[in-house]
matplotlib code that plots the C-alpha trace (Angstrom):
import matplotlib.pyplot as plt

x = [-36.6, -34.8, -31.5, -29.9, -26.2, -24.5, -21.2, -19.1, -17.5, -14.1, -12.4, -8.7, -6.9, -3.8, -1.6, 1.3, 3.0, 1.1, 2.8, 5.2, 4.0, 7.5, 10.9, 12.1, 11.4, 14.1, 13.8, 12.6, 15.9, 18.2, 20.6, 23.0, 23.3, 21.2, 23.6, 24.6, 26.0, 22.3, 21.5, 24.6, 25.1, 28.6, 27.9, 28.8, 32.4, 34.9, 32.5, 34.2, 37.7, 37.5, 35.5, 33.1, 33.3, 29.7, 26.6, 26.7, 23.8, 24.7, 21.7, 20.7, 17.5, 15.8, 18.0, 21.2, 20.3, 17.9, 17.3, 15.1, 12.5, 9.2, 10.6, 9.4, 12.4, 15.7, 18.5, 20.8, 24.3, 24.0, 27.3, 27.4, 30.6, 30.9, 28.1, 26.0, 22.4, 20.1, 17.8, 13.9, 12.6, 9.8, 9.5, 6.2, 6.7, 8.0, 8.5, 12.2, 13.6, 17.1, 19.5, 22.6, 25.7, 28.2, 27.9, 25.1, 22.2, 19.8, 16.2, 12.8, 9.6, 6.4, 3.3, 0.2, -1.1, 2.1, 3.3, 7.3, 8.9, 12.6, 14.9, 18.6, 19.9, 22.9, 24.5, 22.5, 19.4, 16.8, 14.1, 11.1, 10.1, 6.5, 5.8, 5.0, 5.8, 8.6, 11.7, 15.3, 18.6, 21.6, 24.9, 25.5, 28.8, 31.6, 34.0, 32.8, 31.0, 27.9, 27.0, 23.3, 21.8, 18.3, 16.0, 12.7, 9.5, 9.8, 12.6, 12.3, 11.9, 12.2, 13.5, 11.6, 13.6, 11.8, 13.6, 16.6, 15.7, 13.1, 15.9, 18.4, 16.5, 16.3, 12.6, 13.1, 13.9, 10.8, 8.4, 9.9, 9.9, 6.2, 5.7, 7.5, 5.8, 9.2, 11.9, 14.2, 17.2, 16.2, 15.7, 19.2, 20.5, 18.8, 19.8, 23.5, 23.2, 22.8, 25.4, 28.2]
y = [19.9, 18.1, 19.7, 18.7, 19.2, 19.0, 18.1, 19.0, 16.0, 16.3, 14.3, 14.1, 13.5, 12.4, 11.9, 9.3, 6.1, 3.0, 1.9, -0.9, -3.3, -5.4, -4.0, -5.3, -8.0, -10.7, -11.4, -15.3, -16.2, -14.6, -17.2, -15.0, -13.6, -10.7, -8.4, -4.9, -5.6, -6.8, -3.2, -1.6, -1.2, -0.7, -0.9, 3.2, 2.7, 3.8, 5.4, 8.6, 7.3, 7.6, 10.0, 8.4, 9.4, 9.1, 9.6, 7.0, 5.9, 3.8, 2.6, 0.9, -0.9, -3.7, -6.0, -4.4, -4.0, -6.9, -5.1, -2.5, -5.1, -3.6, -0.3, 1.6, 3.6, 3.4, 5.6, 6.6, 8.3, 10.1, 11.2, 13.8, 14.3, 17.8, 18.1, 14.7, 14.1, 11.3, 11.3, 11.6, 9.0, 8.2, 6.5, 4.6, 3.2, 6.2, 10.1, 10.9, 13.6, 15.0, 16.6, 18.2, 17.9, 19.5, 21.5, 22.4, 20.7, 21.7, 19.6, 19.6, 17.5, 17.3, 17.1, 15.4, 18.6, 18.8, 22.0, 21.8, 22.9, 23.7, 25.0, 25.4, 23.8, 25.2, 22.8, 22.5, 22.8, 19.9, 18.8, 16.6, 14.3, 13.2, 9.8, 8.9, 12.1, 12.5, 14.2, 14.6, 16.1, 17.5, 19.0, 21.6, 22.8, 21.8, 21.6, 20.9, 17.5, 17.4, 15.0, 14.4, 11.9, 10.8, 9.2, 7.4, 6.3, 2.7, 0.0, -1.0, 2.5, 1.6, 4.2, 3.8, 6.0, 7.6, 6.0, 7.8, 7.2, 9.9, 12.3, 10.7, 9.7, 13.2, 14.4, 18.1, 20.0, 22.5, 19.5, 17.6, 21.0, 21.1, 17.9, 17.9, 21.2, 23.2, 25.3, 24.2, 25.0, 22.7, 19.8, 20.7, 20.2, 16.6, 15.6, 16.9, 14.3, 11.5, 12.4, 13.0]
z = [50.0, 47.4, 46.2, 42.8, 42.3, 38.9, 39.2, 36.3, 34.2, 33.4, 30.5, 30.2, 27.0, 27.1, 23.6, 24.4, 23.4, 24.7, 27.6, 27.9, 30.7, 31.0, 31.5, 28.7, 25.9, 24.9, 21.6, 20.6, 19.4, 21.7, 23.2, 25.0, 28.6, 29.9, 31.1, 30.6, 27.1, 26.1, 26.7, 24.8, 21.0, 20.1, 16.2, 15.9, 17.3, 14.8, 12.5, 12.8, 12.3, 8.4, 6.5, 3.8, 0.3, -0.4, 1.7, 4.7, 7.3, 9.9, 12.0, 15.3, 14.6, 15.8, 13.5, 14.8, 18.0, 19.7, 22.9, 21.0, 20.7, 21.8, 22.3, 19.2, 18.9, 16.7, 15.7, 12.9, 12.3, 8.8, 7.3, 4.5, 2.7, 0.7, -2.0, -1.2, -1.0, 0.9, -2.0, -1.8, 0.3, 3.0, 5.9, 6.1, 9.6, 11.7, 12.1, 12.1, 14.4, 12.8, 14.8, 13.0, 15.0, 12.8, 9.4, 7.5, 5.7, 3.2, 3.8, 2.7, 2.8, 0.8, 2.5, 1.5, -0.4, -2.1, -0.3, -0.2, 3.2, 3.2, 5.4, 5.7, 8.9, 11.1, 13.6, 16.5, 14.8, 15.3, 12.4, 12.1, 9.2, 9.9, 9.2, 5.7, 3.9, 1.4, 2.3, 1.8, 3.1, 1.1, 1.9, -0.6, 1.1, -1.6, 1.4, 4.5, 5.6, 7.7, 10.3, 11.8, 14.1, 13.3, 15.9, 14.9, 16.5, 15.3, 15.9, 12.4, 10.6, 6.8, 3.9, 0.8, -1.7, -4.8, -7.9, -8.8, -12.3, -12.2, -11.9, -13.9, -17.3, -19.0, -18.0, -18.2, -15.1, -15.3, -15.5, -12.5, -10.6, -11.4, -10.3, -7.0, -6.7, -6.4, -8.2, -10.9, -8.4, -6.1, -8.8, -10.2, -6.3, -6.1, -9.6, -8.7, -5.6, -8.3, -10.6, -8.0]

ax = plt.figure().add_subplot(projection="3d")
ax.plot(x, y, z, "-o")
ax.set_aspect("equal")
plt.show()
């Protein structure tokens, strides 16, 4: 008598970053000592000592922090004085994760089907900006600043800004609203950020 057993086959799908097979990577032109300071970024010291007058982004990317070589991660502190805008831009290299530390921010992103998604963030909120999608952040509060921390899935996350001339060259607000699949009020807010 012959018995045939059919054993079920299980496939496991795992979605994660690729494994980094070394503890760390020393950049090719690094001439310093590998000690605790190699793994420490001090470039954010003092950024809160004086409030900026315009939007300010301070970053820790591969250029500023060589220990990020091969790590697929970087970081930025974003400071928004009252009524300031980080204009529409995209990050072709990385998804961004924004954590609002203080204040409020109006954020928006446009997907590949031209749908606009907006949200008013409160202190403690987290918002994701998918890789490659046009997005913006706006502090509409006329008196209170806002501060956010952004983490990126690339050690060299570039910001490619939509040309400001689109919003300042006199194109009618209704045409811009239709082009960006939004309303005139949102266009007026974006324009206000370029004229302040």
